[in-house]
SERO-4910 file (N, C-alpha, C, O; in steps of 0.05 Angstrom, whole numbers):
BEGIN
 pado doro    nc1    nc2    nc3   cac1   cac2   cac3    cc1    cc2    cc3    oc1    oc2    oc3
  Met    A   1899   2244   1925   1914   2223   1938   1942   2235   1944   1954   2249   1928
  His    A   1952   2229   1968   1979   2236   1976   1992   2211   1988   1979   2193   1997
  Ala    A   2018   2211   1987   2033   2188   1999   2059   2198   2010   2073   2216   1999
  Val    A   2066   2187   2034   2093   2192   2045   2110   2168   2036   2103   2145   2040
  Val    A   2131   2175   2022   2147   2155   2008   2177   2160   2012   2185   2180   2024
  Ser    A   2192   2141   2002   2221   2145   1996   2223   2143   1966   2216   2122   1955
  Leu    A   2234   2163   1954   2239   2163   1925   2264   2147   1920   2283   2148   1935
  Leu    A   2264   2132   1898   2287   2116   1890   2309   2134   1880   2303   2155   1868
  Asp    A   2334   2126   1883   2357   2141   1872   2355   2141   1841   2340   2126   1829
  Asp    A   2370   2159   1829   2368   2163   1800   2372   2137   1784   2357   2132   1765
  Gly    A   2392   2121   1792   2397   2096   1777   2374   2077   1777   2366   2066   1756
  Tyr    A   2363   2071   1800   2340   2053   1802   2315   2066   1792   2297   2052   1781
  Ala    A   2312   2092   1795   2288   2105   1784   2288   2102   1754   2267   2096   1742
  Lys    A   2311   2105   1741   2312   2101   1712   2306   2073   1704   2293   2068   1684
  Gln    A   2315   2054   1720   2310   2026   1715   2280   2019   1716   2269   2005   1699
  Val    A   2267   2030   1737   2239   2026   1740   2223   2040   1718   2204   2028   1707
  Gln    A   2231   2064   1711   2217   2078   1689   2221   2064   1663   2202   2063   1646
  Ala    A   2244   2052   1658   2248   2036   1634   2230   2011   1634   2220   2004   1613
  Leu    A   2226   1999   1657   2208   1977   1659   2179   1985   1653   2165   1971   1639
  Trp    A   2171   2008   1664   2144   2019   1658   2141   2023   1628   2120   2016   1616
  Ala    A   2161   2035   1616   2160   2041   1587   2158   2015   1571   2144   2013   1551
  Glu    A   2173   1995   1579   2173   1969   1566   2145   1956   1568   2135   1946   1548
  Leu    A   2133   1957   1591   2106   1945   1594   2085   1960   1578   2066   1949   1568
  Tyr    A   2089   1986   1576   2071   2002   1559   2075   1994   1529   2055   1989   1515
  Arg    A   2100   1993   1521   2106   1986   1493   2097   1958   1485   2085   1954   1464
  Glu    A   2103   1939   1503   2097   1910   1497   2068   1902   1501   2058   1885   1487
  Phe    A   2055   1914   1521   2029   1905   1529   2008   1927   1531   1984   1921   1536
  Gly    A   2016   1952   1527   1996   1974   1529   1989   1980   1558   1970   1995   1563
  Val    A   2005   1970   1577   2000   1976   1606   2009   2005   1611   2033   2011   1609
  Arg    A   1990   2022   1617   1997   2050   1621   1988   2060   1648   1990   2084   1653
  Gly    A   1979   2043   1666   1969   2052   1692   1989   2067   1708   1982   2085   1724
  Ile    A   2015   2062   1705   2035   2077   1720   2054   2091   1702   2068   2109   1710
  Phe    A   2056   2083   1677   2075   2094   1658   2073   2124   1655   2051   2134   1648
  Gly    A   2095   2138   1660   2095   2167   1655   2080   2184   1675   2078   2208   1672
  Ser    A   2070   2171   1697   2053   2187   1714   2062   2186   1744   2047   2196   1761
  Ser    A   2084   2174   1749   2091   2171   1777   2121   2172   1781   2137   2170   1762
  Tyr    A   2129   2177   1806   2157   2177   1814   2164   2149   1825   2150   2140   1843
  Pro    A   2184   2136   1815   2191   2110   1827   2197   2113   1857   2213   2129   1865
  His    A   2183   2097   1873   2184   2100   1902   2173   2075   1915   2162   2057   1902
  Phe    A   2174   2074   1941   2158   2056   1957   2145   2074   1979   2157   2094   1987
  Ser    A   2121   2066   1988   2105   2083   2006   2105   2073   2034   2105   2049   2040
  Tyr    A   2105   2092   2053   2102   2086   2081   2072   2089   2089   2063   2075   2107
  Gln    A   2058   2107   2076   2030   2112   2082   2018   2126   2058   2031   2142   2044
  Val    A   1992   2121   2053   1977   2134   2032   1951   2144   2045   1938   2130   2060
  Ala    A   1944   2169   2038   1919   2181   2049   1906   2198   2028   1918   2205   2008
  Ala    A   1881   2205   2033   1867   2223   2015   1881   2250   2014   1884   2262   1993
  Ser    A   1889   2259   2038   1903   2285   2039   1918   2287   2065   1914   2272   2084
  Tyr    A   1936   2307   2066   1951   2314   2090   1951   2344   2093   1948   2359   2074
  Asp    A   1954   2353   2118   1961   2381   2123   1991   2382   2118   2007   2375   2135
  Val    A   1998   2391   2094   2026   2388   2084   2046   2403   2102   2068   2393   2107
  Lys    A   2039   2427   2111   2057   2442   2128   2062   2428   2154   2085   2425   2162
  Arg    A   2041   2418   2167   2044   2404   2192   2058   2377   2188   2074   2368   2205
  Leu    A   2054   2364   2165   2067   2339   2159   2097   2343   2156   2113   2328   2167
  Ala    A   2105   2364   2142   2134   2370   2139   2147   2375   2166   2168   2365   2171
  Glu    A   2133   2390   2183   2144   2395   2210   2146   2370   2226   2164   2366   2242
  Ala    A   2126   2352   2223   2126   2327   2238   2147   2307   2228   2159   2292   2244
  Leu    A   2152   2307   2202   2171   2287   2191   2200   2296   2192   2218   2279   2192
  Glu    A   2205   2321   2194   2232   2331   2193   2250   2319   2215   2272   2311   2209
  Pro    A   2241   2318   2240   2258   2306   2261   2265   2277   2255   2287   2268   2261
  Val    A   2245   2262   2244   2250   2234   2238   2271   2232   2215   2290   2216   2217
  Ala    A   2268   2248   2195   2287   2248   2173   2315   2256   2182   2335   2243   2175
  Asn    A   2316   2276   2199   2342   2285   2210   2356   2263   2226   2381   2262   2226
  Ala    A   2341   2247   2240   2352   2226   2257   2357   2200   2242   2368   2181   2254
  Thr    A   2350   2199   2217   2353   2174   2202   2377   2176   2183   2379   2195   2167
  Ala    A   2395   2157   2186   2418   2156   2168   2409   2142   2142   2392   2125   2143
  Pro    A   2421   2149   2119   2415   2135   2095   2421   2105   2098   2438   2097   2114
  Phe    A   2405   2089   2084   2408   2059   2087   2401   2047   2059   2396   2061   2040
  Arg    A   2403   2021   2058   2397   2007   2033   2373   1988   2038   2370   1976   2059
  Ile    A   2356   1986   2018   2334   1966   2018   2342   1944   1998   2358   1948   1980
  His    A   2330   1921   2003   2334   1898   1984   2306   1890   1973   2286   1892   1987
  Thr    A   2306   1882   1948   2282   1873   1936   2286   1846   1924   2309   1836   1923
  Gly    A   2264   1833   1917   2267   1807   1904   2241   1797   1893   2220   1799   1906
  Gly    A   2242   1786   1869   2219   1774   1857   2198   1793   1847   2202   1817   1845
  Leu    A   2174   1782   1843   2151   1797   1835   2128   1790   1854   2127   1768   1864
  Gly    A   2111   1809   1860   2088   1804   1877   2063   1814   1863   2064   1831   1845
  Ile    A   2040   1804   1873   2014   1811   1861   1995   1817   1884   1992   1801   1902
  Phe    A   1981   1840   1882   1958   1844   1899   1934   1837   1881   1929   1850   1861
  Pro    A   1920   1815   1887   1899   1805   1869   1874   1822   1869   1869   1838   1887
  Gly    A   1858   1817   1849   1832   1830   1846   1826   1833   1817   1841   1824   1799
  Pro    A   1803   1845   1810   1795   1847   1782   1815   1864   1766   1819   1860   1742
  Arg    A   1828   1883   1780   1850   1899   1768   1874   1895   1785   1881   1912   1802
  Pro    A   1888   1873   1782   1911   1867   1800   1933   1887   1798   1936   1901   1778
  Val    A   1949   1888   1819   1973   1905   1820   1997   1887   1819   1999   1868   1834
  Leu    A   2016   1894   1802   2041   1879   1800   2063   1896   1812   2065   1920   1806
  Phe    A   2080   1884   1828   2101   1900   1842   2126   1884   1847   2126   1859   1845
  Val    A   2147   1898   1853   2172   1887   1863   2171   1890   1893   2171   1912   1903
  Pro    A   2171   1867   1908   2170   1869   1937   2197   1880   1949   2218   1873   1939
  Val    A   2194   1897   1969   2216   1907   1984   2218   1889   2009   2197   1886   2023
  Val    A   2241   1879   2015   2244   1862   2039   2239   1880   2064   2252   1901   2067
  Arg    A   2221   1872   2080   2214   1887   2104   2234   1880   2127   2229   1861   2142
  Ser    A   2255   1894   2128   2275   1890   2149   2266   1902   2175   2247   1918   2176
  Ala    A   2279   1895   2197   2273   1907   2223   2277   1937   2222   2261   1952   2234
  Arg    A   2299   1946   2209   2304   1975   2208   2282   1989   2193   2273   2011   2201
  Leu    A   2273   1978   2170   2252   1991   2154   2226   1991   2170   2211   2011   2169
  Ser    A   2220   1970   2184   2196   1969   2201   2196   1990   2223   2176   2003   2228
  Arg    A   2220   1993   2236   2222   2013   2257   2218   2041   2245   2205   2058   2258
  Leu    A   2228   2046   2222   2225   2073   2210   2195   2077   2204   2185   2099   2210
  Gln    A   2182   2058   2192   2154   2062   2185   2137   2066   2211   2119   2082   2211
  Gln    A   2144   2052   2232   2130   2055   2257   2135   2083   2269   2117   2095   2280
  Ala    A   2160   2093   2267   2166   2119   2277   2151   2141   2262   2145   2162   2273
  Leu    A   2146   2136   2237   2132   2155   2220   2101   2154   2224   2088   2174   2219
  Trp    A   2091   2131   2232   2062   2126   2232   2046   2147   2247   2028   2159   2236
  Arg    A   2053   2152   2272   2037   2171   2289   2038   2199   2277   2018   2212   2274
  Pro    A   2063   2210   2271   2063   2237   2260   2048   2239   2233   2035   2259   2228
  Met    A   2050   2219   2217   2035   2220   2191   2005   2219   2195   1990   2235   2184
  Thr    A   1997   2200   2212   1968   2196   2216   1955   2220   2229   1931   2226   2224
  Gly    A   1970   2234   2247   1959   2257   2261   1951   2280   2243   1936   2298   2251
  Val    A   1961   2281   2218   1956   2303   2200   1944   2293   2174   1944   2307   2154
  Ala    A   1932   2269   2174   1922   2256   2150   1891   2255   2151   1879   2255   2172
  Thr    A   1880   2253   2127   1852   2247   2123   1849   2222   2107   1862   2218   2087
  Asp    A   1833   2203   2117   1826   2178   2103   1852   2162   2096   1858   2158   2072
  Val    A   1866   2153   2116   1890   2137   2112   1881   2109   2102   1862   2097   2113
  Gln    A   1895   2099   2082   1890   2072   2072   1900   2052   2092   1923   2052   2100
  Gly    A   1882   2034   2100   1888   2014   2121   1911   1995   2114   1924   1984   2132
  Tyr    A   1916   1990   2088   1937   1971   2080   1964   1980   2091   1982   1963   2092
  Tyr    A   1967   2005   2097   1993   2015   2105   1998   2015   2135   2019   2024   2145
  Gln    A   1978   2006   2151   1982   2004   2180   2007   1987   2185   2011   1968   2171
  Pro    A   2022   1994   2206   2047   1979   2211   2044   1948   2211   2061   1934   2201
  Ser    A   2022   1938   2222   2019   1909   2223   2012   1896   2196   2015   1872   2192
  Phe    A   2002   1912   2176   1995   1902   2150   2014   1910   2128   2013   1898   2106
  Trp    A   2031   1929   2133   2047   1942   2112   2065   1923   2097   2079   1907   2109
  Met    A   2063   1924   2071   2079   1909   2052   2094   1928   2033   2083   1935   2012
  Pro    A   2118   1937   2040   2131   1956   2023   2136   1944   1996   2143   1921   1993
  His    A   2133   1961   1975   2135   1950   1948   2139   1973   1928   2134   1997   1934
  Ile    A   2149   1966   1905   2153   1985   1883   2133   1976   1861   2137   1955   1849
  Thr    A   2113   1992   1856   2092   1985   1837   2103   1986   1808   2116   2006   1800
  Ile    A   2098   1966   1793   2106   1966   1764   2082   1964   1746   2085   1968   1721
  Gly    A   2058   1958   1756   2035   1957   1739   2009   1957   1756   2007   1942   1775
  Tyr    A   1991   1975   1749   1965   1975   1764   1944   1989   1747   1951   2005   1729
  Gly    A   1919   1984   1753   1897   2000   1742   1886   1990   1716   1862   1991   1712
  Asp    A   1903   1981   1698   1893   1974   1672   1901   1946   1663   1900   1939   1640
  Met    A   1908   1929   1683   1914   1901   1677   1891   1884   1688   1884   1886   1711
  Asp    A   1881   1866   1671   1862   1846   1681   1879   1821   1686   1902   1820   1679
  Pro    A   1867   1800   1699   1882   1776   1705   1896   1763   1680   1918   1753   1683
  Glu    A   1883   1764   1657   1895   1752   1633   1920   1768   1625   1940   1756   1619
  Met    A   1918   1794   1624   1941   1811   1618   1963   1807   1638   1986   1805   1631
  Leu    A   1956   1805   1663   1975   1801   1685   1992   1776   1679   2016   1776   1683
  Gly    A   1978   1755   1672   1992   1729   1666   2013   1733   1644   2035   1722   1645
  Arg    A   2006   1747   1623   2025   1752   1601   2048   1769   1610   2071   1764   1602
  Val    A   2043   1789   1626   2064   1806   1636   2083   1791   1654   2108   1793   1652
  Val    A   2072   1775   1672   2089   1759   1691   2106   1739   1675   2130   1736   1681
  Thr    A   2094   1726   1655   2110   1708   1638   2133   1723   1625   2155   1713   1624
  His    A   2127   1747   1614   2147   1763   1601   2170   1770   1620   2193   1771   1611
  Leu    A   2164   1775   1645   2185   1783   1665   2197   1761   1681   2216   1765   1696
  Ser    A   2187   1736   1677   2194   1715   1696   2223   1706   1695   2231   1692   1714
  Thr    A   2238   1712   1675   2266   1704   1674   2285   1725   1685   2309   1721   1685
  Arg    A   2274   1748   1694   2291   1770   1703   2296   1768   1733   2280   1758   1748
  Ser    A   2318   1780   1741   2324   1782   1770   2315   1810   1779   2321   1830   1767
  Phe    A   2300   1810   1800   2293   1835   1813   2306   1837   1841   2295   1850   1859
  Ala    A   2329   1824   1844   2344   1825   1868   2361   1850   1867   2384   1850   1858
  Trp    A   2349   1872   1877   2362   1898   1876   2371   1906   1904   2359   1898   1924
  Glu    A   2392   1922   1906   2400   1935   1931   2400   1965   1925   2417   1975   1911
  Ile    A   2381   1979   1937   2375   2007   1930   2382   2025   1953   2372   2021   1975
  Pro    A   2399   2045   1948   2404   2065   1970   2380   2083   1974   2368   2092   1955
  Ile    A   2374   2087   1999   2351   2104   2007   2361   2127   2024   2374   2122   2044
  Asp    A   2355   2152   2016   2366   2175   2031   2346   2197   2035   2353   2220   2040
  Asn    A   2319   2190   2033   2300   2212   2035   2272   2202   2043   2266   2179   2042
  Leu    A   2257   2222   2052   2228   2219   2055   2216   2240   2037   2227   2262   2034
  Ala    A   2194   2235   2024   2181   2254   2007   2151   2251   2009   2141   2230   2017
  Val    A   2137   2271   2001   2108   2270   1999   2101   2275   1970   2108   2296   1959
  Ile    A   2088   2255   1958   2079   2258   1930   2049   2260   1930   2035   2252   1948
  Tyr    A   2038   2272   1908   2009   2275   1907   2000   2270   1878   2016   2270   1859
  Glu    A   1974   2265   1876   1961   2264   1850   1936   2281   1852   1919   2276   1870
  Arg    A   1933   2300   1835   1910   2317   1833   1902   2321   1804   1918   2329   1787
  Asp    A   1877   2314   1798   1867   2317   1771   1885   2305   1750   1890   2317   1729
  Gly    A   1896   2281   1756   1913   2267   1737   1942   2277   1736   1958   2266   1720
  Thr    A   1948   2297   1752   1976   2307   1752   1989   2298   1778   1977   2300   1800
  Gln    A   2014   2289   1776   2029   2281   1799   2053   2300   1804   2064   2311   1785
  Gly    A   2060   2302   1829   2083   2319   1836   2093   2313   1863   2083   2295   1877
  Val    A   2114   2327   1871   2127   2323   1897   2121   2348   1913   2128   2371   1906
  Glu    A   2107   2345   1936   2102   2367   1954   2127   2377   1967   2133   2401   1967
  Phe    A   2143   2358   1978   2169   2364   1990   2185   2339   1993   2174   2317   1991
  Arg    A   2210   2343   1997   2229   2320   2000   2248   2328   2023   2259   2349   2023
  Leu    A   2252   2309   2042   2270   2313   2064   2293   2293   2062   2288   2269   2059
  Ala    A   2317   2302   2062   2340   2285   2061   2345   2273   2089   2341   2286   2109
  Phe    A   2354   2248   2090   2361   2236   2115   2387   2248   2126   2404   2257   2110
  Gly    A   2389   2248   2152   2414   2256   2165   2417   2286   2168   2439   2296   2172
  Gly    A   2395   2301   2166   2396   2329   2172   2404   2347   2149   2410   2371   2153
  Arg    A   2406   2336   2125   2412   2353   2102   2388   2370   2095   2366   2365   2106
  Lys    A   2391   2390   2079   2370   2410   2073   2346   2397   2059   2348   2378   2043
  Arg    A   2323   2409   2064   2298   2401   2051   2298   2411   2023   2306   2434   2017
  Arg    A   2288   2394   2004   2285   2402   1976   2257   2399   1967   2242   2382   1977
  Lys    A   2249   2416   1949   2222   2413   1936   2224   2393   1914   2203   2388   1901
***
């Protein structure tokens, strides 16, 4: 699995990681704890031609100025193993960026997940998935229901993250506004 994402800044990344740790400690939810980089995704695919993807995304990253996203509340993707997330407000600017990325990403991808098509895309920061059943989800939501998730997060990058054999990492990271690429 690969994803084109924006990684959260250090402050919010630590906040999300602390939330993952709390859910692990309080409820044993470990689906995301310790195994991911706090982010929101523009597209997820089975794989990408990483070299061609970097070449395709670099002009978009260079032309994009850093911006802020806003979040609020909690969201749920239902199912036997529901996903709990913090919704990212889908602003016009964020939608334009995802649309600008869509064709270059899709042209070098294998098995793109349909949920990320521009017309269906729901940007979000995952806080629990994989090992919560509906009963556990209810307890977790009750536990979190008095908290504010009204965050304003600075976004200054595009990155490609991957998961292979249970290991996650960053393929590459592009800074917005033409700054240098980082691994």
